[in-house]
C-alpha positions in Angstrom: -14.4 130.1 -82.5 -13.3 131.1 -86.0 -14.7 129.7 -89.2 -11.4 128.0 -89.9 -11.5 126.2 -86.6 -15.1 125.0 -87.3 -14.2 123.7 -90.7 -15.3 120.1 -91.1 -12.8 117.3 -91.4 -14.3 116.2 -94.7 -16.2 118.0 -97.4 -17.6 116.8 -100.7 -15.2 114.7 -102.7 -12.5 117.0 -104.2 -12.4 117.4 -108.0 -9.8 115.6 -110.1 -8.0 118.9 -110.5 -7.5 119.1 -106.7 -6.1 115.6 -106.6 -3.7 116.4 -109.5 -2.4 119.6 -107.9 0.2 118.2 -105.4 1.5 115.6 -107.9 1.8 118.3 -110.6 3.7 120.5 -108.3 6.1 117.6 -107.4 6.7 116.9 -111.1 7.2 120.6 -111.8 9.8 120.7 -109.0 11.6 117.8 -110.6 12.1 119.9 -113.8 12.9 123.2 -112.3 14.6 122.3 -109.0 18.1 121.6 -110.1 20.4 121.5 -107.1 17.5 120.9 -104.7 16.4 117.3 -105.6 18.0 115.9 -102.5 15.9 118.3 -100.4 12.9 117.2 -102.4 13.6 113.6 -101.7 13.8 114.3 -98.0 10.4 116.1 -98.1 8.8 113.2 -100.0 10.1 110.6 -97.5 8.8 112.6 -94.6 5.4 113.0 -96.3 5.1 109.2 -96.5 6.2 108.9 -92.9 3.6 111.5 -91.8 0.9 109.8 -93.9 1.6 106.5 -92.1 1.2 108.2 -88.7 -2.1 109.7 -89.9 -3.5 106.3 -90.6 -2.8 105.1 -87.0 -3.2 108.3 -85.0 -5.6 110.3 -87.1 -8.0 107.7 -88.5 -7.7 104.9 -86.0 -7.1 107.0 -82.9 -4.1 104.9 -81.9 -2.0 107.1 -79.6 1.6 106.4 -80.2 5.0 107.9 -79.4 7.0 105.1 -81.0 6.2 105.3 -84.7 10.0 105.8 -85.2 10.3 102.0 -84.4 8.8 101.1 -87.8 10.7 103.8 -89.7 14.0 102.7 -88.2 13.2 99.0 -88.7 12.5 99.7 -92.3 15.7 101.7 -92.7 17.9 99.1 -91.2 16.2 96.2 -93.0 16.6 97.9 -96.4 20.2 98.8 -95.6 21.2 95.3 -94.4 19.3 93.7 -97.3 21.2 95.8 -99.7 24.6 95.0 -98.2 24.2 91.3 -97.5 21.5 90.0 -99.9 20.7 92.0 -103.0 21.2 95.6 -104.1 17.9 95.7 -106.0 16.1 98.7 -104.5 12.6 97.4 -105.1 13.3 94.1 -103.5 14.9 95.9 -100.5 11.8 98.2 -100.3 9.4 95.3 -100.3 11.4 93.4 -97.7 11.6 96.3 -95.4 7.9 97.2 -95.8 6.7 93.7 -95.1 9.0 93.3 -92.1 7.8 96.5 -90.6 4.2 95.5 -91.3 4.7 92.1 -89.7 6.4 93.8 -86.6 3.5 96.2 -86.4 1.0 93.3 -86.6 2.9 91.4 -83.8 3.3 94.4 -81.5 -0.2 95.6 -82.2 -1.6 92.3 -81.1 0.3 92.7 -77.9 -0.4 96.3 -77.0 -3.7 97.4 -78.6 -5.8 96.0 -75.8 -4.6 98.9 -73.8 -5.5 102.6 -74.0 -4.3 106.1 -73.0 -1.1 106.6 -71.2 -0.4 102.8 -71.0 -0.6 102.5 -74.7 1.6 105.6 -75.2 4.3 104.2 -72.9 4.2 100.8 -74.5 4.8 102.3 -78.0 7.6 104.4 -76.7 9.1 101.3 -74.9 9.1 99.3 -78.2 11.0 102.0 -80.0 13.5 102.3 -77.2 14.0 98.5 -77.2 14.9 98.6 -80.9 17.2 101.5 -80.3 19.2 99.6 -77.7 19.2 96.5 -79.8 20.6 98.4 -82.8 23.1 100.1 -80.5 24.5 96.9 -79.0 24.4 94.7 -82.1 27.5 96.4 -83.6 28.4 93.3 -85.5 25.3 93.8 -87.6 24.3 97.4 -87.4 27.7 99.0 -86.6 26.1 100.7 -83.6 26.6 104.4 -83.2 29.0 104.5 -86.1 26.0 104.1 -88.4 25.3 101.6 -91.1 27.1 102.7 -94.3 28.0 100.9 -97.5 24.5 101.0 -98.8 24.7 101.0 -102.6 21.4 100.5 -104.4 21.6 99.1 -107.9 19.9 100.6 -110.9 16.2 101.0 -110.6 14.4 98.4 -112.7 17.9 97.5 -113.9 17.9 100.7 -116.1 18.1 103.9 -114.0 21.2 104.5 -111.9 21.0 106.6 -108.7 22.8 109.7 -109.6 24.6 112.1 -107.3 22.0 114.9 -107.9 19.1 112.9 -106.6 16.9 112.9 -109.8 16.4 109.2 -109.9 15.8 109.1 -106.2 13.2 111.8 -106.5 11.1 110.0 -109.1 11.6 106.7 -107.3 10.3 108.1 -103.9 7.5 110.0 -105.6 6.3 106.9 -107.3 6.3 104.9 -104.0 4.5 107.8 -102.3 1.8 107.9 -105.0 1.1 104.1 -104.6 1.0 104.4 -100.8 -1.3 107.5 -101.0 -3.7 105.7 -103.4 -3.8 102.7 -100.9 -4.4 105.1 -98.0 -7.2 106.9 -99.9 -9.0 103.7 -100.7 -8.6 102.3 -97.2 -9.9 105.4 -95.3 -12.9 105.6 -97.6 -13.8 102.0 -97.6 -16.3 100.4 -95.1 -13.2 99.3 -93.1 -12.0 102.9 -92.9 -15.5 104.2 -92.0 -15.7 101.6 -89.2 -12.4 102.8 -87.8 -13.7 106.3 -87.7 -16.6 104.9 -85.6 -14.2 103.1 -83.4 -12.1 106.2 -82.8 -15.3 108.1 -81.7 -16.9 105.4 -79.6 -15.3 102.0 -79.5 -17.9 100.6 -77.0 -20.8 101.4 -79.3 -19.0 99.8 -82.3 -18.3 96.7 -80.2 -21.9 96.5 -79.2 -23.1 96.4 -82.8 -20.7 93.5 -83.5 -17.7 95.2 -85.0 -14.4 93.4 -84.4 -12.8 96.5 -82.8 -9.5 95.0 -81.7 -8.7 93.2 -85.0 -9.5 96.3 -87.1 -7.2 98.4 -85.0 -4.5 95.8 -85.3 -4.9 95.7 -89.1 -4.7 99.5 -89.5 -1.7 99.6 -87.1 0.1 97.0 -89.3 -0.7 98.9 -92.5 0.6 102.1 -90.9 3.7 100.3 -89.7 4.3 98.9 -93.2 4.1 102.4 -94.8 6.4 103.8 -92.1 8.8 101.0 -92.9 8.7 101.9 -96.5 9.5 105.5 -95.7 12.5 104.3 -93.6 13.7 102.1 -96.5 13.5 104.9 -98.9 15.5 107.1 -96.5 18.2 104.5 -96.2 18.4 103.8 -100.0 18.6 107.5 -100.9 20.8 108.7 -98.1 22.9 105.5 -98.2 23.4 105.7 -94.4 21.3 104.7 -91.4 22.0 106.0 -87.9 20.6 105.2 -84.5 18.7 108.5 -84.6 16.0 106.8 -86.7 14.8 105.0 -83.5 14.9 108.0 -81.2 11.9 109.7 -79.5 12.8 112.9 -81.4 12.0 111.2 -84.7 8.6 110.2 -83.5 8.1 113.7 -82.1 9.1 115.3 -85.4 6.6 113.3 -87.5 3.9 114.1 -84.9 4.6 117.8 -85.3 4.4 117.4 -89.1 1.0 115.8 -88.7 -0.3 118.5 -86.4 0.9 121.2 -88.7 -0.8 119.7 -91.7 -3.9 118.4 -90.0 -5.1 115.0 -88.8 -7.5 112.9 -90.7 -6.7 114.8 -93.9 -4.4 112.8 -96.1 -3.1 115.8 -97.9 -2.3 117.4 -94.6 0.8 115.1 -94.5 2.0 116.9 -97.7 1.6 120.3 -96.2 2.9 119.6 -92.7 6.0 117.7 -93.8 6.9 120.2 -96.6 6.6 123.2 -94.3 8.6 121.5 -91.5 11.5 120.5 -93.8 11.6 123.8 -95.6 11.6 125.8 -92.3 14.3 123.5 -91.0 16.4 124.1 -94.2 15.9 127.8 -94.6 15.8 128.9 -90.9 18.6 126.5 -90.1 20.8 128.1 -92.8 20.2 131.5 -91.2 20.8 130.3 -87.7 21.4 126.6 -87.0 20.7 127.0 -83.3 17.3 128.6 -83.4 15.4 127.1 -86.2 13.3 125.0 -83.8 12.1 128.3 -82.3 10.4 129.0 -85.6 8.8 125.6 -85.7 7.7 126.0 -82.1 6.0 129.4 -82.7 4.3 128.0 -85.9 3.1 125.0 -84.0 1.6 127.1 -81.2 -0.2 129.3 -83.7 -1.6 126.3 -85.5 -2.8 124.6 -82.3 -4.4 127.7 -80.9 -6.1 129.2 -84.0 -6.4 126.4 -86.6 -8.0 123.3 -85.1 -7.6 121.3 -88.3 -4.0 122.3 -89.0 -3.0 124.1 -92.2 -5.2 121.7 -94.2 -8.1 123.0 -92.1 -7.5 126.5 -93.6 -7.8 125.0 -97.1 -11.0 123.1 -96.1 -12.5 126.2 -94.7 -11.7 128.1 -98.0 -13.3 125.3 -100.0 -16.4 125.2 -97.8 -16.8 129.0 -98.2 -16.5 128.7 -102.0 -19.0 125.9 -102.1 -21.5 127.9 -100.1 -20.9 131.0 -102.2 -21.5 128.9 -105.4 -24.6 127.3 -104.0 -26.1 130.7 -103.0 -25.3 132.1 -106.4 -27.1 129.1 -108.1 -30.1 129.6 -105.8 -30.5 133.1 -106.9 
């Protein structure tokens, strides 16, 4: 097995410079990416969606094929809130996130006593139920015509959403930063460490008195809330919600992004989602029928040769530099 495949899932705490790098790149893109801010918004939304899945699947070990349920619920909730209640984007975001988290809490309490294929099918069934509900409630969701008419008001009452996506970019980036900080603190807290133990051996954790079920439910609800926030941001920036947000394909896409970037590596969501969206945009422009072939080949290569995803490559490089530095100091 290659050194990259053997790279550990966690190394010594990264330096502040490492943490600042992705955010500096994002801000740099804001200033130089004229004409591509809408693409950047899409990337940031998918990063948040992927990050939410990593909390459930990567850190808690909750196998799911229905994470699109929370993304779609957040999207429709934010859209309907904007149309019928208030056009304040922050209020809509908060409402959608809390609703998705509450739905994740409720469904998690119902299904997280199961495991394996049963749990997988239950998560898929929940997503399909929401899809059919949105499809048939045309009086509310407009069915397969899509929910349009979403017009977010000025952010903080000051910054209007422009046609070029600059306000949207900064708005989504700020929300992503807040969610990332929350995720970082959670996975490195005693709660997060206990979930790592539950993922590896739930029976042993239960034997030492850990409330396994409740902790899984709590993480599932947090993951659902963040997925709902991603859906809300998607609805507010695209100003349209379609039934595709609930489809199995949406859950599959975010799973592919997570595998590309690497599970249990929060920054893996940044890499996986960015590469997927860029490949989709660039390869799709060259040939709109075969861009998935490029994704498929890339996914096969990652799974076969890079066990920790693309983030594993970076971890391996960091580990090599640390060992080289340590050997140099020893001499």
